[in-house]
C-alpha positions in Angstrom: 209.8 177.2 33.8 210.6 179.1 30.6 211.0 182.2 32.4 214.1 180.8 34.1 216.0 178.6 31.5 219.0 178.3 33.7 216.9 176.7 36.3 215.4 174.0 34.1 218.5 171.8 34.4 218.1 171.7 38.3 214.3 171.6 39.0 211.2 170.2 37.9 208.1 172.3 38.3 205.4 170.8 40.3 203.0 173.7 40.6 202.8 177.3 40.2 201.7 178.8 43.5 201.3 182.4 42.5 202.1 185.0 39.7 202.1 188.8 39.8 203.6 191.6 38.1 206.7 191.4 40.1 207.4 187.6 39.6 206.2 184.0 40.0 206.2 181.5 43.0 206.9 177.7 42.1 206.7 174.5 44.0 209.5 172.7 42.5 211.5 169.3 42.9 215.4 169.7 43.0 216.5 167.0 40.7 219.7 166.0 42.5 218.5 166.2 46.0 215.3 164.7 45.1 213.7 167.2 47.4 210.6 169.6 47.2 211.4 173.3 47.4 210.1 176.7 46.7 211.3 178.9 44.1 210.6 182.7 44.0 211.6 184.7 40.9 212.0 188.5 40.3 211.3 189.5 36.8 214.4 190.5 34.8 213.2 194.1 33.9 212.6 194.8 37.6 215.9 193.3 38.8 217.6 196.2 36.8 216.1 198.5 39.4 219.1 199.2 41.6 217.2 199.6 44.8 215.0 196.7 44.1 218.0 194.4 43.2 220.0 195.5 46.1 217.2 194.9 48.6 216.6 191.4 46.8 220.3 190.4 47.1 220.9 191.7 50.6 217.9 190.1 52.1 218.6 186.8 50.3 222.1 186.6 51.8 220.7 187.4 55.2 217.9 184.9 54.8 220.6 182.2 54.1 222.3 182.9 57.5 219.1 182.6 59.5 218.5 179.2 61.1 215.8 178.5 63.5 213.3 175.7 63.9 210.3 177.8 63.5 211.7 179.8 60.5 211.5 178.2 56.9 215.1 178.4 55.7 216.6 180.0 52.5 218.8 177.4 50.6 220.2 179.5 47.6 219.7 182.6 45.3 221.2 184.0 42.2 220.7 186.4 39.4 220.7 184.5 36.0 222.3 185.7 32.9 219.1 187.4 31.5 218.8 189.4 35.0 216.0 187.3 36.5 216.5 186.9 40.3 215.4 183.7 42.0 215.3 182.5 45.5 215.1 178.7 46.7 213.4 178.2 49.7 212.3 175.4 52.2 209.0 174.0 51.4 206.7 173.4 54.3 204.4 170.7 54.2 201.4 172.3 55.9 198.5 174.8 55.6 198.9 178.6 56.0 196.8 180.2 58.8 195.0 182.1 56.2 193.6 179.2 54.5 193.0 177.3 57.8 191.1 180.3 58.9 189.1 180.5 55.8 188.2 176.8 56.1 187.3 176.5 59.9 186.5 179.9 61.2 188.0 181.1 64.5 190.6 178.6 65.8 190.5 177.2 69.4 192.2 179.2 72.2 194.8 176.7 72.9 196.0 176.4 69.1 196.0 180.1 69.1 198.3 180.3 72.1 200.5 177.5 70.7 200.8 179.6 67.3 201.6 182.6 69.3 204.4 181.1 71.5 206.1 179.4 68.5 205.9 182.4 66.4 207.3 184.7 69.0 210.3 182.1 69.5 211.1 183.0 65.9 210.7 186.6 66.2 212.9 186.7 69.3 215.5 184.9 67.1 215.1 187.2 64.2 215.0 190.5 66.3 218.2 189.1 68.0 219.8 188.9 64.6 218.8 192.6 64.1 216.3 191.5 61.5 212.7 192.9 61.2 210.2 190.5 59.3 207.7 193.5 58.4 205.2 191.1 56.8 203.8 189.1 59.8 200.3 188.0 58.6 198.4 184.6 58.4 199.6 183.6 55.1 203.2 183.9 56.3 202.6 181.4 59.3 202.4 177.8 58.2 200.9 175.2 60.6 202.3 171.7 60.2 202.9 168.6 62.5 206.1 168.4 64.8 207.9 165.3 65.4 205.9 164.7 68.5 202.7 164.9 66.7 201.8 168.5 68.0 201.1 171.6 66.1 204.4 173.2 64.8 204.7 176.6 63.3 207.0 177.8 60.6 207.5 181.3 59.6 208.1 181.7 56.1 209.0 184.6 53.7 211.8 186.5 55.4 211.2 189.7 53.8 212.4 188.3 50.7 210.8 189.4 47.4 207.7 190.2 49.4 205.9 191.7 46.5 205.6 188.3 44.9 202.9 187.2 47.4 199.3 187.5 46.3 197.7 190.3 48.2 200.8 192.5 48.5 200.0 196.2 48.1 202.4 199.2 47.7 201.7 202.9 48.6 201.6 205.6 46.0 205.3 206.1 46.7 206.2 202.4 46.4 208.0 202.2 49.7 205.4 200.2 51.6 206.3 196.6 52.2 203.8 194.5 53.8 200.2 193.9 54.1 198.0 196.9 55.1 195.6 195.1 57.4 198.5 193.7 59.4 200.9 196.6 59.2 202.0 198.5 62.4 201.5 202.3 62.6 205.1 203.1 62.1 205.3 201.1 58.8 203.3 203.9 57.2 206.0 206.4 58.3 208.4 206.0 61.2 211.4 204.1 62.4 211.0 200.3 62.4 212.2 197.8 65.2 211.1 194.5 66.4 208.2 196.0 68.1 206.6 196.5 64.7 206.5 192.9 64.0 204.7 192.3 67.6 201.9 194.8 66.6 201.4 192.8 63.4 201.3 189.3 65.3 198.9 191.0 67.6 196.6 191.6 64.7 197.1 188.0 63.6 196.1 186.8 67.0 193.1 188.8 67.1 192.1 187.6 63.6 192.7 184.0 64.7 190.4 184.3 67.7 187.5 186.2 66.0 187.9 185.7 62.2 187.7 189.6 62.2 189.8 192.5 61.8 190.6 194.9 64.6 191.2 197.7 62.4 188.7 198.2 59.2 187.9 200.5 56.4 186.3 200.4 53.0 189.7 201.2 51.2 193.4 201.3 52.1 193.5 204.9 53.0 190.6 204.1 55.8 192.5 201.1 57.1 195.6 203.1 57.2 193.8 205.8 59.2 192.3 203.1 61.6 195.8 201.9 62.4 197.3 205.4 62.9 194.3 206.8 65.1 191.6 204.4 66.0 191.5 201.9 68.9 191.0 198.3 68.0 187.4 197.1 67.8 186.4 195.2 71.0 186.2 191.5 71.1 182.6 191.9 72.4 181.9 193.7 69.1 183.6 191.2 66.7 183.1 187.9 68.6 180.0 188.3 71.0 179.2 184.7 71.2 182.8 183.6 72.1 184.0 183.7 75.7 187.7 185.1 75.4 189.5 185.3 78.9 190.3 188.8 80.0 193.8 188.0 80.4 194.0 187.1 76.8 192.2 190.3 75.7 194.6 192.5 77.7 197.8 190.8 76.1 196.4 191.5 72.7 195.4 195.1 73.3 198.8 195.6 74.6 200.5 194.4 71.5 198.0 196.8 69.5 199.3 199.9 71.2 199.9 202.8 68.8 202.9 203.8 70.7 205.8 201.1 70.4 207.0 202.2 74.0 203.5 201.0 75.1 203.8 197.5 73.6 206.0 194.6 75.0 209.4 195.4 75.1 210.5 192.5 73.0 209.2 189.2 71.7 210.4 187.3 74.8 208.4 189.4 77.1 205.2 189.0 74.8 205.8 185.3 74.6 205.9 185.0 78.4 202.7 187.0 78.7 201.0 184.7 76.1 202.1 181.6 78.0 200.5 182.6 81.2 197.2 184.2 79.6 196.6 181.4 77.2 197.8 178.9 79.9 200.0 177.0 77.2 203.1 176.2 79.4 204.0 173.1 77.3 203.7 174.3 73.9 207.3 175.1 73.1 208.7 171.9 71.3 212.0 173.8 70.6 212.9 173.4 74.4 211.5 169.9 74.9 211.8 168.3 71.2 211.6 164.8 70.2 214.2 163.0 68.2 212.4 161.3 65.1 214.0 160.0 60.8 212.4 157.9 56.9 213.5 153.5 54.0 214.1 155.7 51.0 212.3 154.4 47.9 214.4 152.8 45.3 217.9 151.8 45.4 220.2 153.9 47.7 222.8 156.2 46.5 226.2 154.5 45.8 228.5 155.5 48.8 232.2 155.6 48.6 233.9 153.4 51.1 236.6 155.6 52.0 237.5 157.7 55.2 237.9 160.9 53.1 234.2 160.9 52.6 233.8 162.0 56.4 237.2 163.9 56.7 235.5 167.3 56.7 232.8 166.4 59.3 234.6 164.1 61.6 237.1 164.1 64.1 239.1 160.7 64.5 240.2 160.3 68.0 242.6 157.4 68.4 243.0 155.9 72.0 246.5 155.9 73.5 248.1 152.4 73.1 247.4 150.3 76.2 250.6 149.9 78.6 251.4 146.4 79.3 252.7 145.5 82.8 256.0 146.8 83.6 258.5 144.0 84.2 259.1 143.6 88.0 262.6 143.0 89.1 263.6 139.6 91.0 263.9 140.3 94.6 261.2 143.1 94.6 259.0 143.1 97.6 256.1 140.7 97.8 253.6 143.7 97.7 255.0 144.8 94.5 255.0 141.1 93.1 251.4 140.7 94.1 250.6 144.1 92.5 252.4 143.0 89.2 250.7 139.8 89.0 247.4 141.7 89.4 248.2 144.2 86.7 249.5 141.7 84.3 246.2 139.6 84.8 244.3 142.8 84.3 246.0 143.5 80.8 245.5 140.1 79.5 241.9 140.2 80.4 241.5 143.4 78.3 243.4 142.0 75.5 241.1 139.0 75.5 238.2 141.2 74.4 240.0 142.5 71.2 240.2 146.0 70.2 237.2 148.6 70.6 236.0 150.7 67.9 233.2 153.5 68.0 231.5 155.7 65.3 229.6 158.6 67.3 227.0 160.6 65.6 225.5 163.8 66.8 222.8 165.6 64.5 221.7 169.0 65.7 221.5 171.7 62.9 218.8 170.2 60.4 218.1 171.8 57.3 214.4 171.0 57.2 213.5 169.7 60.7 213.7 171.7 63.9 217.0 171.7 65.5 218.1 169.5 68.5 220.0 171.6 71.2 221.7 168.7 72.8 222.6 166.2 70.1 226.0 167.3 69.3 227.0 167.8 73.1 225.7 164.4 73.7 228.0 162.8 70.9 231.0 164.8 72.0 230.5 163.7 75.7 230.2 159.9 74.7 233.0 159.9 72.5 235.1 161.4 75.2 234.3 158.7 77.8 234.7 156.0 75.2 238.1 157.0 74.3 239.3 158.1 77.8 237.9 155.6 80.0 237.3 152.6 77.8 240.1 152.8 75.2 238.1 153.1 72.1 239.3 154.4 68.7 236.7 156.9 67.9 235.3 158.5 64.6 233.0 161.2 65.7 230.6 163.0 63.2 228.8 166.0 63.7 225.9 167.2 61.5 226.6 164.5 58.8 224.7 163.6 55.9 223.5 160.1 55.0 226.4 159.3 52.8 228.9 160.5 55.4 227.3 158.3 58.3 227.3 155.1 56.3 230.7 155.7 54.8 232.2 156.2 58.3 230.5 152.9 59.4 231.8 151.0 56.6 235.3 152.5 56.8 235.5 151.6 60.4 234.1 148.0 60.0 236.9 147.6 57.3 239.6 147.9 59.9 238.3 145.3 62.3 239.0 141.7 62.9 236.7 139.1 64.1 237.9 139.5 67.6 237.2 143.2 67.8 234.2 145.1 69.2 232.2 148.0 67.5 229.8 150.5 68.8 227.7 152.9 67.2 226.2 155.7 69.0 223.5 158.0 67.2 221.8 161.2 68.6 219.6 162.8 66.1 215.9 162.8 64.9 214.1 159.5 64.1 210.9 158.5 62.5 208.5 155.6 62.3 207.0 154.8 58.9 205.2 151.4 58.2 206.4 150.1 61.6 210.1 150.7 60.7 212.3 153.1 62.5 214.6 155.5 60.5 217.4 157.8 61.3 217.3 161.4 59.8 220.7 162.9 58.9 220.8 166.6 58.9 220.0 166.7 55.1 216.8 164.8 55.6 214.1 166.0 53.3 210.4 165.4 53.5 210.4 162.9 50.6 212.4 160.3 52.6 215.2 160.2 49.9 218.1 160.3 52.2 216.9 159.0 55.5 218.9 156.2 56.8 216.6 153.1 56.7 216.8 150.0 58.8 217.8 148.2 55.8 220.7 150.4 55.0 221.9 150.0 58.6 221.5 146.3 58.3 223.1 145.9 55.1 226.2 148.0 56.3 226.6 145.8 59.2 225.7 142.5 57.7 229.1 141.1 56.9 231.4 143.2 58.9 233.6 140.7 61.0 233.5 142.2 64.6 232.7 139.7 67.4 230.5 142.1 69.3 228.3 145.1 67.8 226.2 147.5 70.0 224.0 150.2 68.4 223.0 152.8 71.0 220.4 155.1 69.3 219.1 158.3 71.4 216.3 158.9 68.8 212.6 158.5 68.5 211.4 155.1 67.4 214.8 153.5 67.2 213.5 150.4 68.8 212.1 149.5 65.6 215.5 148.6 64.4 215.5 145.5 66.6 213.4 142.4 67.0 211.9 141.5 70.1 214.2 139.0 71.3 215.9 138.9 74.7 219.5 140.1 74.4 222.3 138.2 76.2 224.4 135.2 76.1 228.0 133.7 76.0 231.1 135.7 75.7 232.5 133.7 72.9 229.4 134.1 70.7 228.8 136.8 68.1 226.4 139.5 69.2 224.4 142.3 67.5 222.5 144.4 69.8 220.6 147.6 69.9 219.9 150.0 72.9 217.0 152.5 72.0 216.3 155.2 74.2 212.7 154.9 74.1 211.7 151.8 72.0 209.3 152.6 69.4 207.9 155.9 71.0 208.9 159.6 71.0 211.8 160.5 73.5 212.6 163.5 75.6 215.4 165.6 74.2 216.8 168.1 76.8 217.1 167.1 80.4 219.3 169.6 81.7 220.0 172.0 78.7 223.3 170.0 77.9 222.3 166.4 77.4 219.3 164.4 76.6 217.6 162.6 79.5 218.8 159.3 78.0 222.4 160.2 77.2 222.6 162.0 80.7 221.7 158.6 82.2 224.1 156.6 79.8 227.2 158.9 80.7 226.5 158.5 84.5 226.2 154.5 84.5 229.5 154.4 82.3 231.2 156.8 84.6 230.6 154.4 87.6 230.8 151.0 85.8 233.2 148.3 87.0 236.2 147.2 85.3 234.4 144.9 82.9 230.6 144.6 82.8 228.1 143.3 80.3 225.6 145.3 78.6 222.6 143.8 80.4 224.0 144.9 83.7 224.7 148.4 82.7 221.4 148.7 80.7 219.3 147.9 83.8 220.9 150.8 85.5 220.3 153.3 82.7 216.6 152.1 82.1 215.9 152.8 85.8 217.5 156.3 85.8 215.8 157.3 82.5 212.3 155.8 84.1 212.7 157.8 87.1 213.9 161.1 85.6 211.0 160.8 82.9 208.4 160.4 85.6 209.8 163.3 87.3 209.3 165.3 84.2 205.8 164.1 84.0 206.6 162.0 80.9 207.1 158.3 80.1 210.1 157.0 78.6 211.3 153.3 78.5 214.5 152.4 76.8 214.9 148.9 75.3 217.7 146.4 74.7 217.1 143.8 72.1 218.8 142.0 69.1 219.2 143.8 65.8 217.4 141.9 63.2 218.6 139.9 60.4 222.5 140.5 60.8 223.8 137.3 62.3 223.5 137.5 66.0 224.4 134.2 67.7 223.1 135.0 71.2 226.3 136.7 72.5 226.5 139.7 74.6 228.7 143.1 74.8 231.2 144.2 77.3 232.2 147.5 78.4 236.0 147.0 79.6 237.7 149.9 81.3 241.1 150.9 79.9 243.9 151.5 82.1 246.9 153.6 81.2 
């Protein structure tokens, strides 16, 4: 990357994706993160242009603040010593719709509807942030696969260094930004708002259905005139052999109105109309996402086993000390004596179980994956119940990376004795690779470098001294952490157990907008549990509630309770013992 000497210490260039008079686009690997990314450059002589430089910097700053599952993120930007500007962006492993259309021709109606719904989700967010994309086109919409195996759309290039893309064209005045074939009439002179993007997306949907343009010309001047003055070509003209529902045609024609006031009011209204016209009511994975994660090849990074490693993302919640039975005076009433004896026995019973520790993890704001709307809420609620009702000393992590998660588990294990109990709760993405289930921290990349593997979890827990350990994993495929051995046994024996929210299958994320379907059941069962109940009894109730709720949602989800493989389980069980103040 000779044009960017200051970047050579950070990146390995994997491929040059495009080059023009304004700059170059590279696919790179970040050496420290071992992560594939995109770097876009702005030539040094152009960055001396005050207007261009200001737009570059301002839009890069805005791009870094924008976070949405269907928008490729901006990681970093700078202007180097020689004046060359560069931007580091998320790499999306998929195909853009321009290439897909060229390879396959018109796309299936349902897929086009899915693309529209997810793209409009992204645009609704952008417009809510007072940001107009200005360059909605097939090559700025990437199609990849979501955690549930379904098509997942990513909007790329948030108006940053747009002129670097192949096919960009400027007007004679140099002020036009975008692609002429997909530009709204107001982009050629007028006030822009979010409805300009809706027009451009209307052109995209027309193109995806017909592989033809609604507005044509032999040169840019004629294409611009068509946008300004001509009605769109009819579907009967451009796709005579393809039956397209009238409702779909009406939605697209409305998006292509010359007057913005005659288009959809906003992206949300456009999206709702698409859902009805295309009949794609279940194509919004953001609102019903799955929790999937990846063993990292090679030796895992060295982790510092100190509590300070998680101090900036954790809240350490210490339970109040258990209150022993107050001494009752001789001569007290028989009623008080009987009550005193009962409470003394109760306290002794709690003490028999040792101390209770928990590491509670909620991962919502992912850098490279779709966000999970409930995971942090789930972790907070579980931590509160464990601390308040069951006397746990809780370390809670929110949006933590792999190093912080493993360091927290190790630090907590280091405080325990052979009589104690450890519970680890994880809510976040999970993934299945080679029949192994992984947790994805928020910094998880596509190369599996910092995924939390089963081997890492087992190694972390292998030698810790606790009598009883329970992992509760609310993520896809988390059942692959365990071996298919029935859980349960004697109180005095060591246990290493796993409750997975859906075995080795994807799971439902949002049940009520606040908690996942599984964690909602977990919270309900813990709230109504007896004074001391074994995990088998509670798990049966959790599984029944999850099964029933999933069926009512038209899905299947089957939690599993099993033994964590290869970490010294002796056939014991785990208990939830209520804490009495």
